[in-house]
N, C-alpha and C positions, 0 to 999 in steps of 0.2 A: 532573477530572484531564485533563492535557494530555500527549499522546504525540507526540513529533516525531522526525524524523531516521531513520525506519525505511526501510531500503533492502534490496536483495537481497544480503545477506551472511549467512553462517552464524555461529554463536557464536564460532568461531575467527577470524572476519574474512575468510574466503575468499569470493570472489565467486561468485554463483549466476547462471547463465544470461547470460553476457556476450553482448551484442548482441541479446538476445531480450526485447522489451518485455513480451510476455505472461508469460514466465517470471519476469521481474523484478517485475512487478506481483504475481504470485502469492506470491513469496517475501517481498516487502515487507509484504504483508497478513498472511502467516503470522507474521512478526516482530512486527507490530502486535498480533496476537492474543496472542502470548506475553507481551508487556508488559502488556496488559490483564488477562490471567489472573493475572499476578504481583501485580497490585494488587487482585485480587478482583473484576474486572469481566469483561464479555464484550462482544461487538459489540451486544448488545441494549441496553447502557448508553450506546452511542455516539450523540451528538447530531449530529455532523457529521464529515465526512472532507475532507481536502484532499490532492490529488495534485499533485505537481510533476513534469512530464514534459519531458525534454529534446527540443529540436527538434520540438515538437508541430506537427501539422497534422491537420485533421479526418479525413483518410484513415486515420489510425492508430487510430480509435475501435474498429474491429473487433478488432484485436490487443489493445488495452487491455482491452476487455470480455471477451475470451477468457481473459485472466489472472484477472480477477475471478471469472468463472464457474468456472474450473478449481479454485478453492480455496474458493469460498463455502460449500459444504456442510461441508467439512473444518473450517473455522474458525468456523462458526456465523454467517456474514454473510448476513442476509436480503436477498433480491433482490425488489423494487428496493432499492438501498442507502439508508442514511440520506442526508439532504441532503449533497451533495458538491460540491466545486469542483475543477476540473481546470485547472491553470495551466501554460501553456507557458513554459519557460525555455531560455536558450541552453545552459547547462551546470549541473551540480551539482558537488559538491566533488571528485570524481574522474572522469576521462574515461569510465570504463566504467559509471558509475551513470546509468541511464536514467530512474529514477523514485524519488521519495521520498514517504512517506506521513506525514501528521499526522492525529491523531484527538483529538476532544474528547468526554469522557464524564462522566456524573454517577454517582458511587457514594456509597453511604451510609457 
């Protein structure tokens, strides 16, 4: 299964944590977990994750990982994470979106 386009939005489309990379990472991962559960999967079924982060620079890794760590127990994401790529991009589809998550999982 492929999950893509998970960003920091609530179900009604309202933004979460504008300007806060850690908060957006946490919410985007929560949304990824919701999609996985809806398909009968969990993060233990995830083979790889891809993160797209706007205006990436290495000094943002602490804030990025703070978002991952903030939500890992809540969503069942083991640390260290499954293999992951972090790709820096100039922008995503809306100016307030700082991160987008994709996941690839195998389910029976």
